[in-house]
N, C-alpha and C positions, 0 to 999 in steps of 0.2 A: 378924978373918977370920969371926968368928962372926956379928957383925953383918951383915957383907956376905953371906953365904949367907942370913940371914933376910931382908934387903933384896931379894935375888935371887928368893927363893921369893915374896915379896910381889908383886913386880914379874910374875912368871910366873903367879901366881894372878889378878892383877889383869888380865893380858893374856887368859888363858884365859876369865875370867868375861866380860870386854868381848866376847871372840870369840863367845862363846855367846849372850850378850844382843843384841849390835848387829850381828851379821853376818847377812845375809838367808841363808836355807836354804830349799831344795826338793829333796825326794826323790822326786817325782812326775814322771813323762813327760808326762801329758796333765792337763787340770784335774780335780781332785778334789773331792768332796763331803764335808763333816763334818756329820752331824747331831747337833745338841744337844738332848737333850731336856729338858722342864721338871724340875727338881728335881736335875739332875745336878751332883754336887760338882766343885769346881775340879780336884780330883785325878783325877777320870773325864774331866773335859774334857780335861786334859793329855794322859791317856794315849790318847784317840782322836785328837788332834793327832799325837802322835808316831806313832802306827800308820798314819796316812795321810800321813807323811812331810813334815807342814805345819812342825814344829818338830825341831831335833835330838833332843831329850830332854824328857820331861814336866818335869823340872826347870827347865829354861829358861823355860818357861812359867809355873810355879809361883813362881819367882824374881821374875817381874813382877808376878805377883799379890800378892806379899808386899809390893812397893812401892805397890799401888792396893788396899788392904784395903776400901775402901768401895764400890768400883766393883760394879755388877750385870753378871753375864755372862748374856746373853739367850738364850733357846732359839730355835732355828730351824736352818735348813740353810744352810750357809755353803759358798760356792763359793771355791777357792783356784787360782789359775792361774799365779802368778809366785811367784818367790823372797821371802820376807818375813822381817823381824826377828821376835822373840818379842813385842817391843812393838806392832808393826804388827798382829801376827796377835791379841794382847790387845785393841787398841784396835777392831779389825773386830767383836769378839764382843760387847764392851762397849757399843758404839754400835748394836748389834742390826742390823748390815749385811749382813741375811740375804739369800740368792739367793731371787729369784722372777721368773717371766715373766708379762706381763700380757696375757690373752686377752680381748678385746674382742669381743663377739658381737652385731652390729647386729639391729634388730628386723626379722624377716622372713627371718632366716637359716635355711636348711634344713641337714640334717646334712651335705650335700655342701659346702656353703659352709664350715660350721664346720670340716670336715676340711681344706679348702684353708687356713684361717687358721692351723691347727696345724702345717702343713706350714713356716711360717716361724718356728716356736718349736722348742727343743731339749727340751721336757718330754714330752708325750703324743704318742706316734705317730699321725698321722693315719690309718694304716690300722688300728691298734689300736683307734682309735675307732670307725671304720667297720665293723669286726668285732663291736664290742661292742653298739654301739646296737640294730640290728636284732632281736638276740636277747636283750636285757636285760629281765628281768623287769618287766613294767608298773607303774607306781606306781598303776595303777587298774584296777579289776576292768571291763575295757573288751572290745569288739568283737576277738576273736582275730585278725582280719585287720589291726588295726592295725600301723603298721610301726614297731615299737619303741617309742623314747620320742620319735620325731619330735612337736612340739607342747608338749612338757613341758619342753624345754630352754631355760630361761627367759634370753632376751636380756640380757647385763648384761656388766660386766668381771670377769673371775675371776683370781686370783692363783694362779699354778701353780708348783710346785717340781720339782726334779729327780726325786723320786719319787712325784710326782702319776701316778695311773693313769687309764686311761679310765673305770674303774667310779668313782672317786673324782671325777673331772670331772662325770660324768653325776650323781652325788648332789649335788654342789654345786648344779647348775643345776637339777634337780628340786626340791630343797629351796628355791630361791629362788622356783620356781613355785608352790609350795604356799603360801608366806609371801604371795605376790601375790594368789593365788586367794581365800585366807581373808580377806584385807583387802578384797578387792572383793565378800565375800560370796556367792562361788560356791557352786553345790549340792555337797553331799557325795556325791550318788549319782554312781557311776561312770561309767555309760553316759549319763547326762545332761550330765556334765563332759566326756565326750570328743564329744558332740555340739557343745556349745558352742565348745570349744577347736577343733575342726574349723573351724566357720563363722567362728571369729576369725582363723583362719591364712588364709581365702580373703579376708576383709576387708583382712588386712595386706598381700596381694600386689596387691589391686586398686587400693589408693588410698594415697598418702603424705600427704594432706590430713586433718589432723584433725578439722575439722568434718563431713567426708564420711562418716566411717566409720559413724555411726549409720545415715545414709541407704543406704550399701551393704548394710548389715546388714537394713534394712528390705526391700530387695530380694529378698535370699536367702530370709528368711523368708516374705515374700509367695508367691514361686516354691515353695518347698517346701509350703506350706499348700494351693495349687492343684495341686499334682502336675506343676509344668513343670519341665522340665530346667533346672539352673542355668547351663549353657553358660558355665563361668568359664574363660578361657583359660589362667590360671595352673596349673589341675589338668592340662591338657593337656601343659603344660611338665614338671610333675613326674612325670607318667607315663611322659614320654620319658626323664627324667633316671634313673628307676628301671631302665630297660630299657638304659640307656647309649647313647641314641640321638639325646639332644637336640644340635642344632648352633647355638644362637643365635637360630633363628626357628622360628615355628610352621609347619609344612606341613600339607597337606591329609591327608596320611597320619596325622599326630598328632591330628588333628580326628576321623578315623575310626578310631582305634585302639580295641582292646576291652579296653584295660587298665581295671581296675575305679575307677582314679583319675579318668578321663577322664569328665566331667560333660557331655560333648556326646553319649556314646553310652550312658552310664548315668544314669538318673534318680536323684534325691535326692543325699545327700551323698556324697563319697568315703568311703573306708573308714576314713580318718584325716586328721589334720592334713598339710598339705602344706609347712608351714615352721613356725617357732616365734615365735608371735606376741608383741607387746609388751603392756604394761598397757593402753594405750589401745584395742588392737583387742579385747582381752579384754572389757573394760569396754562397748565397743559391741555385742558379740556378747550379752552378759549385758541390755543396756538399748537395744534398736533403737528408732530413730525410728518414730513411727506415721505411715506413707504408705501412698498406693496405688500407689507406683512398681513397676514390674515390668522395667524396663530401664534402663541406662545406658551411655553411650559417652564416650570422652575428647572434650574440647573441642577445636576446631582451633586454639586460641591458643597452645598449647605450655604453659600454665600448670600443667598436672597436674590441673586440675579436671574434673569430668564434668557431661554434661547428663542429668538423669533424666527420665524418661517413664512416665506410667502406661497408655499404649496403643501397640500396635505401629506406628501410623499416626505418632504422635508421634515415636517412636524412628526409624523410618526417614528422617524429615525430619532428624533430629539425625546419623544416620549420613551422609546425603548432604552435609550441610554440612561434616562432618568429612573425608570423601573429596575433595571439591571443593578444599579447601585444601591437603591433604597430598598430594595427586597432581600439584601443579603442579611 
């Protein structure tokens, strides 16, 4: 009889242990996130998991830990959305299957483009981003009219977590700008940096052809030197975006707008960048080609290339050739 009781207790124990270790568990109603910091002990990790309802008890996770003493539990933010066994939870953390979302910002994106990209993610709120950027403390001592961090949010791919904030995202992007700017040998003077980055943003928006960027840069520098208005269409688009009136095409009212970003009605550069330029456009703004060009217009062949001219007569001929083809 005593042996039978011992056997029964053993069976009950094994059943309970098996239930605790092999039965999936979930005590959360919606996806939950557990942040495992560097240096956290297995015991602290087990407590966090139990607190968030990922495992039934800290002991169930620690029991699996005893069975895998050499495994490394990796720091990071983990997302749990389904019931899982302690073994599955342990494997997720030991394999470093951390949660993150990729934000890929193309070259030439402005703050409104970035906000639209964020709408497709579950990390940084697009509205929080738009609320933060215009009022963020600029990373340079620049013209106070500059529109926040526009121009310094470097285009790249960023890994966002559930806890990434708008300020943290902007810090990551401006840090990448700093690294690129330093590598290119950009000036440390804030006002001069702002001037060059603004020119780079115009270059970025005017052409996608790499070899044309130094030529576009030369046109802008030549016009600035002679006091000619830049008359850059992308600046009128940006001015309309700031006033929430851009509808996909440029109207005469856009060209006549008194917005300080409109380079048709205001001489010189706009108050700040109109987008976030990539490395090639920054390099072109730092090292423009040496030309006497003052004008450029798209070629009518649809290649994306431009015809560059040094005189208004040459330019008007190129414009007529473009209109002749595109008006058909």
